[in-house]
C-alpha positions, 0 to 999 in steps of 0.5 A, a space after each residue: 500500500 502506498 499513500 500519505 499519513 492521514 491524521 484522525 484526531 481524538 480516535 478513541 477506538 485506538 486501544 493501543 495508544 492508551 497506557 498499559 494500566 488502562 489497557 489492563 482495565 479494558 481487558 479485565 472489563 471485557 473478560 468480566 462482561 463476557 461472563 454476564 448474562 445481560 449487557 447494556 448497549 455500551 457494554 455490548 459494544 465494548 465486548 464486541 470491540 475487544 473480541 474483534 481485536 482479540 480474534 484478529 490478533 491486534 490487541 497489541 497493535 496500534 493503528 494509523 490511517 493512510 490516505 491512498 492516491 485515490 483518496 480512500 482512507 484505510 486503517 492500518 495496524 502497525 507494530 508499536 515500534 513503527 507507531 512510535 516512529 510515525 508518531 514523531 510527526 506533528 500534524 501542526 508542524 506538517 500543515 504549517 510547513 505544507 508537508 506530508 508524510 508519504 508511506 510505502 508499506 507491505 501489507 497483510 489482510 486479516 480474516 476480518 479484512 483489516 490491513 496489518 503492516 508487515 513491513 514499512 519500506 519507506 517513510 518520507 517527508 514531502 511537500 504537499 497537503 496533510 489531510 486530517 479528520 477531527 472526530 
């Protein structure tokens, strides 16, 4: 996959960006909910999200967003090491300098059709607009 880093501000679904204690609480809460007979809507959503990440072996992989040359935005799960490397780029600085981060990534597709980065071959800062979405 090739494309540019796309920033999604306030992405609460990115489980791996939260600290280890909050991840532990999330896991323990989901495991507790799975034992209950009756759940409210928010509890069902939390449990489904946890089971989805678990089923796809993504509990320890943060996600980034890539805007393809066709303009489509894809969620891509990466290693924590790659996430830290990519996270050093600031939306504010990129927009002020009219630059973007171009990525070339070897990908795998999970059974639930999620993109997982196998290898990031290239990260390059180029001139151009950085796109973002504010939730």
